C-alpha positions as CSV (number, residue, x, y, z in Angstrom):
1,M,-1.2,-77.0,30.0
2,S,-3.3,-74.1,28.9
3,R,-4.2,-73.3,25.3
4,A,-5.2,-69.9,24.0
5,R,-6.2,-68.7,20.6
6,F,-5.3,-65.4,19.1
7,D,-7.2,-64.5,15.9
8,P,-6.4,-61.7,13.4
9,S,-7.3,-58.4,15.0
10,G,-8.1,-54.8,14.2
11,P,-5.5,-52.1,15.1
12,L,-4.1,-51.7,18.6
13,G,-4.6,-48.2,20.0
14,G,-4.2,-46.1,23.2
15,A,-1.9,-45.6,26.0
16,Y,-0.1,-48.5,27.7
17,E,2.2,-48.9,30.7
18,P,4.4,-52.0,30.7
19,P,4.7,-54.1,33.9
20,P,7.7,-53.4,36.2
21,D,11.1,-54.3,35.0
22,K,11.9,-57.9,35.9
23,S,15.7,-57.6,35.9
24,I,15.7,-54.5,38.1
25,S,13.1,-56.0,40.5
26,H,15.3,-59.0,41.1
27,R,18.3,-56.8,41.8
28,A,16.4,-54.4,44.0
29,A,15.3,-57.3,46.2
30,L,18.7,-58.9,46.4
31,F,20.6,-55.6,47.1
32,G,17.9,-54.6,49.6
33,A,18.5,-57.9,51.4
34,M,22.2,-57.2,51.5
35,A,21.7,-53.6,52.7
36,D,22.1,-52.5,56.4
37,E,19.0,-50.2,56.4
38,P,15.5,-50.9,55.2
39,V,14.9,-50.3,51.5
40,T,11.6,-49.4,50.0
41,V,11.0,-50.7,46.5
42,T,8.2,-49.2,44.5
43,N,6.6,-50.7,41.4
44,Y,8.1,-54.2,42.2
45,L,7.0,-56.8,39.6
46,D,4.5,-59.3,40.9
47,A,5.3,-62.3,38.8
48,A,6.4,-65.9,39.5
49,D,10.1,-65.2,38.9
50,T,10.3,-62.2,41.1
51,R,8.3,-63.8,43.8
52,S,10.9,-66.6,43.9
53,T,13.5,-63.9,44.7
54,L,11.4,-62.4,47.6
55,E,10.8,-65.9,49.0
56,A,14.6,-66.6,48.8
57,V,15.7,-63.5,50.6
58,L,13.0,-64.1,53.2
59,R,14.3,-67.6,53.9
60,L,17.8,-66.2,54.2
61,G,16.7,-63.9,57.0
62,A,15.6,-60.7,55.4
63,G,12.3,-59.1,56.2
64,V,9.8,-58.7,53.4
65,E,6.8,-56.5,53.9
66,E,4.4,-56.1,51.0
67,R,2.5,-52.8,51.3
68,G,0.2,-53.1,48.2
69,E,0.3,-51.5,44.8
70,G,3.8,-52.9,44.1
71,T,5.5,-51.4,47.1
72,V,7.8,-53.8,49.0
73,L,9.8,-52.9,52.2
74,I,12.9,-55.1,52.5
75,R,14.7,-55.2,55.8
76,G,18.1,-56.4,54.9
77,V,20.5,-58.5,57.0
78,G,23.7,-56.8,55.8
79,L,26.3,-57.8,53.2
80,H,28.4,-59.8,55.7
81,A,25.8,-60.8,58.3
82,P,25.3,-64.5,59.0
83,L,22.5,-65.8,56.8
84,E,19.8,-68.3,57.8
85,T,20.9,-71.8,56.7
86,T,17.9,-73.5,55.4
87,G,19.3,-77.0,55.7
88,G,17.7,-77.8,52.4
89,R,16.5,-76.2,49.3
90,L,16.2,-72.6,48.1
91,D,13.6,-72.8,45.3
92,V,14.4,-70.5,42.4
93,G,11.3,-71.6,40.4
94,N,11.9,-70.7,36.8
95,S,14.2,-67.8,37.5
96,G,17.6,-68.0,35.8
97,T,18.5,-64.6,37.2
98,L,18.0,-65.7,40.8
99,L,19.9,-68.9,40.1
100,R,22.9,-67.1,38.8
101,L,23.0,-63.9,40.9
102,L,22.3,-65.3,44.4
103,P,25.3,-67.7,44.6
104,G,27.6,-64.7,44.4
105,W,26.4,-63.6,47.8
106,L,26.1,-67.0,49.3
107,A,29.6,-68.1,48.2
108,G,31.2,-65.5,50.5
109,Q,29.3,-66.5,53.7
110,P,31.7,-68.9,55.6
111,G,30.0,-71.7,57.4
112,G,26.8,-71.6,55.5
113,E,25.4,-74.2,53.0
114,W,22.6,-73.8,50.6
115,T,21.2,-75.8,47.7
116,L,19.5,-73.9,44.9
117,D,17.0,-75.8,42.7
118,G,14.0,-75.1,40.6
119,D,11.5,-76.4,38.1
120,E,12.1,-78.8,35.2
121,S,13.2,-76.0,32.9
122,I,15.7,-74.5,35.4
123,R,17.3,-77.9,35.8
124,R,18.4,-77.6,32.1
125,R,20.0,-74.2,32.6
126,P,23.8,-74.4,32.8
127,V,25.5,-73.0,35.9
128,D,29.1,-73.8,35.1
129,R,29.4,-70.3,33.8
130,I,29.1,-69.0,37.4
131,V,30.8,-72.0,39.0
132,T,34.0,-71.5,37.1
133,P,34.7,-67.8,38.2
134,L,33.4,-68.4,41.8
135,R,35.7,-71.4,42.2
136,A,38.6,-69.2,40.9
137,M,37.7,-66.8,43.8
138,G,37.9,-69.7,46.4
139,A,34.3,-70.7,46.4
140,R,33.2,-74.3,47.2
141,I,30.3,-75.2,44.9
142,D,28.8,-78.6,43.7
143,A,26.6,-79.0,40.7
144,R,24.9,-81.9,39.0
145,E,27.4,-83.2,36.3
146,D,29.4,-80.2,37.4
147,R,27.3,-77.9,35.2
148,L,23.6,-78.2,36.0
149,P,21.3,-77.6,39.0
150,P,20.7,-78.5,41.8
151,L,23.6,-76.2,42.8
152,T,25.0,-76.5,46.4
153,V,27.0,-73.5,47.7
154,H,29.3,-74.0,50.7
155,G,30.1,-70.5,52.0
156,S,33.9,-69.8,52.4
157,P,36.3,-66.9,52.4
158,L,36.8,-65.5,48.9
159,H,39.7,-63.7,47.3
160,G,39.7,-61.3,44.3
161,A,40.3,-62.6,40.8
162,E,40.2,-61.4,37.2
163,Y,37.7,-63.2,35.0
164,E,37.2,-62.9,31.3
165,L,33.7,-63.7,30.2
166,P,33.6,-66.2,27.3
167,M,30.3,-64.6,26.1
168,A,28.4,-61.5,27.1
169,S,26.3,-62.3,30.1
170,A,24.9,-59.7,32.6
171,Q,24.0,-62.6,35.0
172,V,27.5,-64.0,35.2
173,K,29.0,-60.5,35.4
174,S,26.6,-59.6,38.2
175,C,27.3,-62.8,40.1
176,V,31.1,-62.2,40.1
177,L,30.7,-58.5,41.0
178,I,28.5,-59.4,44.0
179,A,31.1,-62.0,45.1
180,G,33.7,-59.3,44.6
181,M,32.1,-57.2,47.3
182,L,32.8,-60.0,49.8
183,A,36.3,-61.0,48.5
184,E,39.6,-59.9,49.8
185,G,41.4,-57.8,47.3
186,R,40.2,-56.6,43.9
187,T,37.9,-58.4,41.5
188,T,37.7,-57.6,37.8
189,V,35.3,-58.8,35.2
190,V,36.3,-58.4,31.5
191,E,33.4,-58.5,29.0
192,N,33.8,-59.3,25.3
193,R,30.8,-57.1,24.6
194,V,28.8,-54.7,26.9
195,S,25.9,-56.4,28.5
196,R,23.0,-54.8,30.4
197,D,24.3,-52.7,33.2
198,H,21.6,-52.7,35.9
199,T,24.0,-54.2,38.5
200,E,26.6,-51.5,37.9
201,R,23.9,-48.8,38.3
202,I,22.6,-50.3,41.6
203,L,26.2,-50.6,42.8
204,A,26.6,-46.9,42.2
205,R,23.4,-46.2,44.0
206,S,24.5,-48.4,46.9
207,R,27.7,-46.3,47.2
208,V,29.9,-49.2,46.3
209,P,33.2,-48.0,44.7
210,F,33.8,-49.6,41.3
211,E,35.6,-48.7,38.2
212,R,34.8,-49.3,34.5
213,D,37.5,-49.0,31.9
214,G,36.2,-50.0,28.6
215,L,35.1,-53.6,28.9
216,R,36.8,-54.0,32.3
217,I,34.7,-53.6,35.5
218,S,36.4,-53.8,38.9
219,V,35.1,-53.8,42.5
220,A,36.8,-54.2,45.8
221,Q,35.6,-55.6,49.2
222,V,33.2,-53.3,51.0
223,D,31.8,-53.4,54.6
224,E,28.2,-52.4,53.9
225,L,25.7,-51.2,51.3
226,E,23.8,-48.0,51.6
227,L,20.9,-48.3,49.2
228,D,18.2,-45.7,49.1
229,A,14.6,-46.3,47.8
230,V,14.3,-48.0,44.4
231,A,11.6,-47.1,41.9
232,V,11.4,-49.8,39.3
233,P,10.6,-48.5,35.7
234,G,8.5,-50.3,33.2
235,D,10.1,-53.3,31.6
236,P,11.3,-52.7,28.0
237,S,11.5,-56.5,27.4
238,S,7.8,-56.8,28.2
239,A,6.9,-53.7,26.3
240,A,8.7,-55.1,23.2
241,F,5.8,-57.5,22.6
242,I,3.3,-54.7,22.5
243,V,5.7,-52.7,20.3
244,A,6.0,-55.6,18.0
245,A,2.2,-56.0,17.8
246,A,1.7,-52.4,17.0
247,A,4.4,-52.5,14.3
248,L,2.8,-55.6,12.7
249,V,-1.0,-54.9,12.8
250,P,-2.1,-52.4,10.2
251,G,-3.5,-49.1,11.6
252,S,-2.1,-49.5,15.0
253,R,-0.7,-46.7,17.2
254,V,0.3,-47.2,20.8
255,V,1.9,-44.8,23.3
256,V,4.1,-46.7,25.8
257,R,4.6,-44.8,29.1
258,N,7.0,-45.1,32.0
259,C,9.2,-47.5,30.0
260,G,12.9,-48.1,31.0
261,L,15.1,-46.7,28.2
262,N,18.5,-47.9,29.4
263,W,20.6,-48.3,26.2
264,T,21.9,-51.7,27.3
265,R,18.3,-53.0,27.1
266,C,16.8,-51.1,24.1
267,G,18.5,-52.9,21.3
268,F,15.2,-54.3,20.0
269,F,13.7,-50.8,19.6
270,E,16.7,-49.7,17.5
271,I,16.5,-52.8,15.4
272,A,12.7,-52.4,14.9
273,R,13.4,-48.8,13.8
274,R,15.9,-50.0,11.3
275,M,13.4,-52.4,9.9
276,G,11.0,-49.5,9.2
277,A,8.8,-49.7,12.3
278,V,7.7,-46.3,13.7
279,V,9.2,-46.2,17.2
280,L,9.5,-42.6,18.4
281,G,11.2,-41.7,21.7
282,D,14.4,-40.5,23.3
283,L,16.4,-43.7,23.9
284,E,19.4,-43.4,26.1
285,A,22.5,-42.8,24.0
286,P,24.9,-45.8,23.8
287,G,27.7,-45.5,26.4
288,D,25.8,-43.2,28.7
289,F,25.8,-44.1,32.4
290,S,24.1,-42.7,35.5
291,P,23.0,-44.3,38.8
292,A,19.4,-43.6,38.0
293,E,17.7,-45.8,35.3
294,P,16.4,-43.6,32.4
295,V,12.6,-43.7,31.9
296,G,10.5,-42.2,29.1
297,E,7.8,-42.6,26.5
298,L,7.6,-44.3,23.1
299,D,5.1,-43.6,20.3
300,V,4.7,-46.7,18.2
301,A,2.8,-47.2,14.9
302,H,2.5,-49.7,12.1
303,A,4.6,-49.4,9.0
304,P,5.8,-51.8,6.2
305,L,9.0,-53.6,7.3
306,V,12.2,-54.5,5.5
307,A,14.8,-57.1,6.4
308,T,17.9,-56.4,8.4
309,E,21.0,-58.1,9.8
310,V,21.8,-58.2,13.5
311,A,25.5,-58.3,14.2
312,P,27.0,-60.1,17.2
313,E,27.8,-56.8,18.9
314,E,24.1,-55.8,18.9
315,V,23.0,-59.1,20.6
316,P,23.5,-58.3,24.3
317,A,21.2,-55.2,24.2
318,A,18.4,-57.2,22.5
319,I,19.0,-60.8,23.9
320,D,15.5,-61.3,25.3
321,E,13.8,-59.8,22.2
322,L,15.6,-61.6,19.4
323,T,12.7,-63.9,19.0
324,L,10.6,-60.9,18.1
325,V,13.2,-59.9,15.5
326,A,12.5,-63.3,13.9
327,L,8.8,-62.5,14.0
328,L,9.3,-59.1,12.4
329,G,11.5,-60.7,9.8
330,A,8.8,-63.1,8.9
331,F,6.6,-60.2,7.9
332,A,9.4,-58.1,6.3
333,E,10.6,-57.9,2.7
334,G,13.9,-59.7,2.3
335,E,16.1,-61.9,4.5
336,T,16.7,-61.1,8.2
337,V,19.7,-62.7,9.8
338,V,20.8,-62.7,13.4
339,R,24.4,-63.8,14.3
340,G,26.3,-64.2,17.5
341,A,23.2,-65.2,19.6
342,E,24.3,-68.7,20.8
343,E,23.3,-67.5,24.3
344,L,19.7,-68.1,23.2
345,R,20.3,-71.8,23.4
346,H,20.6,-71.6,27.2
347,K,17.4,-69.7,28.1
348,E,14.1,-71.1,29.5
349,S,14.1,-73.2,26.3
350,D,16.6,-73.5,23.4
351,R,15.1,-70.3,22.0
352,I,16.8,-70.7,18.6
353,A,15.1,-74.1,18.2
354,A,11.9,-72.9,19.8
355,V,11.5,-69.8,17.5
356,V,12.6,-71.6,14.4
357,D,10.3,-74.6,14.9
358,G,7.4,-72.3,16.2
359,L,7.5,-69.8,13.3
360,A,8.0,-72.5,10.7
361,A,4.8,-74.2,12.0
362,L,3.0,-70.9,11.4
363,G,4.3,-70.7,7.8
364,A,7.5,-68.8,8.1
365,D,10.5,-69.5,5.9
366,I,13.1,-69.7,8.7
367,E,16.1,-71.8,9.5
368,A,18.5,-72.1,12.4
369,T,22.2,-71.4,12.2
370,G,24.9,-72.3,14.8
371,D,24.6,-69.0,16.5
372,G,21.3,-67.5,15.4
373,F,18.8,-67.8,12.5
374,A,17.8,-66.5,9.1
375,V,14.2,-65.7,8.1
376,R,12.9,-64.8,4.7
377,G,9.7,-62.8,4.1
378,D,7.9,-61.1,1.2
379,G,6.0,-58.5,3.2
380,S,2.9,-60.6,3.6
381,P,1.4,-62.0,6.8
382,L,2.1,-65.4,8.2
383,R,-0.5,-68.1,7.6
384,G,-1.0,-69.0,11.2
385,G,-1.5,-72.4,13.0
386,T,-0.3,-73.8,16.4
387,I,2.8,-72.9,18.3
388,D,4.2,-74.7,21.4
389,A,5.6,-72.3,24.0
390,R,7.8,-75.1,25.4
391,G,7.3,-73.6,28.9
392,D,9.0,-70.4,27.7
393,H,7.1,-67.2,28.6
394,R,8.6,-65.3,25.7
395,I,7.7,-67.9,23.1
396,A,4.1,-67.9,24.4
397,M,3.8,-64.1,24.1
398,L,5.4,-64.2,20.6
399,G,2.8,-66.7,19.5
400,A,0.0,-64.3,20.7
401,V,1.4,-61.4,18.8
402,A,1.9,-63.6,15.7
403,G,-1.8,-64.6,15.9
404,L,-3.0,-61.0,15.9
405,A,-1.0,-60.2,12.7
406,S,-1.6,-63.6,11.0
407,R,-4.0,-64.5,8.2
408,D,-5.7,-67.4,10.0
409,G,-4.9,-67.0,13.7
410,V,-2.6,-68.8,16.1
411,E,-3.3,-71.3,18.9
412,V,-0.6,-71.1,21.7
413,V,0.0,-74.3,23.6
414,G,1.2,-73.4,27.1
415,M,0.0,-69.8,27.2
416,D,0.0,-69.9,31.0
417,S,3.9,-69.7,31.0
418,A,3.5,-66.0,30.2
419,A,2.8,-65.5,33.9
420,I,6.5,-66.2,34.7
421,S,7.3,-62.6,33.7
422,Y,4.0,-60.9,32.6
423,P,0.9,-62.2,34.3
424,D,-1.4,-59.5,32.8
425,F,-0.1,-59.8,29.2
426,T,-3.4,-61.0,27.6
427,A,-5.4,-58.5,29.5
428,D,-3.1,-55.6,28.5
429,L,-3.3,-56.8,24.9
430,A,-7.1,-57.0,25.0
431,A,-7.3,-53.5,26.4
432,L,-5.3,-52.1,23.5
433,L,-7.6,-53.9,21.0
434,G,-10.6,-52.2,22.6
């Protein structure tokens, strides 16, 4: 397990382009594999999670040709074409997205059988949230203790169903919508709050008829997907760590280029603005929708921070960045409270426990609640110390950012886990520090 130390730094400055979007890279590879004609994906993320997706579709029979500089040509097998049956294990690595989206396609392939498994962390990630709706559609699925990986999918004919999500989850929504393209009749997902909509946008680009009426999304069985080339924008979840560093380290100013600005992903930027951070840029307006993902530029600078409250309806658009809200709150004046974020307990780690224990070890006044956390600051820097990433890439990167803005520096235990989503994180950070 690697250790890395991050000492208090001078200001961050310059132009920065985040790595390709992880969520969109996953979906581009999966939908490319389901398409009838070859799909060229540009700016595909080269990271452990997204490589697991390429390896999975390759083992299922799709062609994968890497052409350099982030360009990948995927020769799909078609939505309904017989898939290769591995007779064993599809390794999802650490990718919760792959674990939860791929079964939607496999479940509707009669005669096939596949087992999805991954690393130690993935074996703690619950899959009952996809097993329940897929079984309601006629799927045959086995899981350890009926809720944990390994997950075995026995392909079978599916029928449409209506499923109400117990909590906002783009992964579960996407799994059910993918299965709906294979199911007889109509399939409807009812959200309790709007979650990230990358799957709906790629459905629209694939010419799949679907309807959205408020929180209800419906899709019917289709014969084929017609997906054109996909250009993956920069990942706002990765950019969020650089934005947080620039907001916390005095004198910093960073221009973030080619960043995805989809409103269902940019909740952290809005929360940071509310806390006083200078985050200038034209974020997509809430409720907007187009097949193309919005892309733009952000101008970020340091400023004194004040506390805020994050309500449950704000959580889905900032779910992967809420740990950074805790970090900002530790440096802000007043009490920052996040509610309605129980989903964080089912990420690569229990992120509520990980961020509370981690920041407390660095000197923060923070406590966990049943569905979030509360952190109290007085506007001064954290002391510093040691933080254990617990195998979670986002906790590792949070520790690095905390170190730059701390009084005494931070040692991150397990910094190598950052490579799961952002292999060049430390190099990009160093470049901005000059």
